[in-house]
N, C-alpha and C positions, 0 to 999 in steps of 0.2 A: 504494500500500500504506500510505497514511497511517493511523496508528492501528494499526500492525501488532503482532502478538503477539511475545513474546520468541522463541518457537520459529521463527516466520517470519523474524525478523531474523537469527537464528543460521544458518538455512538459506541466507538470502540472502548472508551473509558467506562461507559456504563456497563458494557459486557464484561470488562475486567472486574468491576465491582461484583457483578452477579456471580461470576466464576469464584471469586474469593469467598463470598458468603457461602456458596454451596460447598466448597471444599472444607471450610472451617466447621460447617454444620455437621459434617460426618462424625466428628468427635465431640462437637458441642463447645469447642474452645479453640483459641488460637490468637495470633497476632493480626487479627482482621482489620483493626483500626489503621495500621500502617498501610495495608493493601488498599483500603478505600481512600486513604489520604494521598496516595501517590498515583492514583489511577490515570489522571490526566498526564502526569509526567511520563509514565511508562507508555501510554498510548502515543504520545508525541515522539518519544525516543524510538521505540521499536517499529512503529508503523508510519514514520515520516522521516525522522532525522538520520537514522542509522542505515548504512549500506550493508545489506545482507544478501547480496546477489554476486554472482561471479565466483572466482576461485575462493575456496574456503579460507586459505591463508591470507587473503586480502580483505576479508570481512571486517567490519568494525567490531569492536569488542566491548562488552559491558561487564563492569566489576561492581558487584553488590557488596559494599563493605559491611553494613549491618546485617549479619546473617539472619537475624530474626525477622527481617522483612521478606523472607523467602516466599511467603504466600503471594506477594505481588508479582514475583517472577514466575511462579508456578502458573498464575492466571494468564500471564503473557504467553508462556510457552504452550499452554493449553490452547489458546486462541490461534497460535501458529501451528498447532497440530503435532507437537513434539512429545506429548504425553497421552497415555491411555486414560480417559476420564475416570474409569473405575479405580485405577491406581491412585489417582489424586485424592479420592475419597478416603484413603488410608492415612492422610496427613497426620503426622504426630503419633501414630499408633505403634505399639510394640511390634518390632520385626519388620516395619515398613522402611523402605529407603526414602520415603517422602517425609523427611525430617523437618522440624520447625527451623532449625539452623543447619542447612545441608552441607555436605562435604564437597570439596572440589571433585569434578569429574561427573557429577550428576548433570544431565542435559540442561544447558543454559547457565550453569554455575562455574565461573572461572576460578573462584577461590573458595576456601573454607572461611566463612566470615563470622563464626561464632564468637571469636575474641575480637572485640571492637577496636576500631582505630587503626587496623592493619591494612585495610583494603586500598587506601589511597597510595600507600607506599608501593604496593604491588602494581597498581595501575600506572604509577610513574615508571616502574620498570618495564611494563608492557609497552608503554608509549615510546620510551627511549629505545627499546629493542626494535620496534617497528621502524623507527627513523633510521637506525643504524643499518637495517636490512633494506632500506629503500622502499618499504611497502607503503601503500596509501592508507593503511589502517588508521582509523581514528578511535581512540579509547575514551569511553564514557564511564565515569565512576560516580555512583550514588553514595553519599555519606549522610549520616544523621547528625543533627546538631549536638546531641550529647557527646559525639565523638570529638567535637572541637574542644572538649575539656581534657583531652589527652595530648601530651606533647608530641607523640609520633606523628599526629596529623599535621602539625605545624612544621615539623621537619620535612615531611613529604611535600608540603606546599613550597617550602624554600628550595627543595631539590628540583621541583617541576619548573619553577621560575629560573633557577640557575641554568638549567639545561635548555631553556627556551622552548618548552614542549607545547607548541601550538596545536599539536595533534592530541591534546588531552582536554576533555571537558569534564569538570566536576559539577555535579548537581547536588546541592545541599537541600535536604528535606528540612525546612525550617518550621517544624510544627510546635516548637517551644515546649515539648514534653519529653520526659525520660522516665525511666523506671521508678525513680524516687520523687517524681513530681515535676514542677516547672523547672526548665533549664535555668531560668533567671534566679530562682531561689537556691538551686544547688550550687552553680558557679555561673555568674552572669557572663553572657557572651557578647552583648551589644557594645559597640556598633559592629555587627558581624561583617557587613559589606566593606566597611572601611578597613577592617583588620585583614580581610582577604586581599584587598587591593594593596595594602602595605606590604604583604608578603609576595607580591609580584604577579597576581592574577588579574586578568581583565574581568571585571565583575559586572553582572547585570542582575538586578533584583526584580522579581515578578510575582504576581499572584499565581501560586502553583496549581490553581484550578481554572485558570484562564488559558484555554487551549490556544487562542490566537497569540497571546503574549509568549507562551512557551515555544510555540512554533517559530516565532521570530527570534527568540533568544538562542535557540538551538541551531539556527541556520549556519551553514559553513561559511557563507560569504560575509558574516559579521565577525569572524575570527580575527583577532589581532595578531599579525605575524610576530613570532618570537615570544608569545605569552600564552600560558594556559588560560582557559576560560573557566570562570566559576559562576554558575547560575544559582542564585539564592532564591529558592522557591518557597514562598510562604504557604503553608498547608494547614489543614485541620485533620487530626486523627478521626477516623470514622466518617469522613465526609460523605454525605448523601443519606445517612441514616441518623437522624437527630438523637435517637436513644443511645447510639454508639458514641456520637460526638460529646454528649453530655454525661456519659457514664462516670461514676465516681473514680473508676480506675480504667481509663481507656487504653492503657499500654497493653493489656492482655485481657481478653474477654472470655468469660465462662458463662454461658447462657442456656436456658431451657430451649427445647426445640421450637416452641411456639414463637419465641423471639427471633430465631433465625428465619422461620417461615414469614414472619411479619416483615423482616428486613428485605427478603427476596421480593415480596409483593411491592414494597415501597420503591425498590430500584426499578421494578416494572419492565425489565428487559428479558426477552426470551433467549437466555443463554444457558440451556441445560448442559449438564455434564454427566 
């Protein structure tokens, strides 16, 4: 769907939400808030911005640093036809390879992202390697805002700028929440955009649910030569389902079946798995 229209991308985001809810409902729990909150980002990345055609070695690459966001990537790869729908219904179950924080090598997963703040360093290595090999590959790395509280993330940003990795785009999911509550209460991060710029990235801040703004921010023709790009995407955990958005603990949801059913009806998209 490269070059998709805004309406197509919005529809795709709704389908990703429907997939995520259905997958999490299999066990009645999961990191569904993150999947719903990043649906527009993932729609714009995988179905518009990223080059996934031609020789496999030249494909763009996606690094998911916060491994617990796996549900959003499962939804994408289901939409792309890379998983058996029945297998995804075993998300998080004993003996299933469909883990909540998957291992490297599972279809669609470049790294093992369970230990936070390590993904960007690996994305820097992939981008540098692609450049040294003369490949057209562009590397996209999603990071969570809680990961900005760890020093390794800032070391990776310094390295990306030092090497002039303009084939690297960092997408920050700025939902302002982490496992212990508000990011600003745990360790204040603002002004995030100014800090990223000071560390050498070309920064653009957008509403992470505005498909048109995301599509523009992720365009290749707006890349600044010699600088990595950082897209600060303001999002809401559980977007699209008010009961999820306003849950007491939106980081991880455990719900009875009727609430999952209600969420699917609210999304209102025919995206069965």
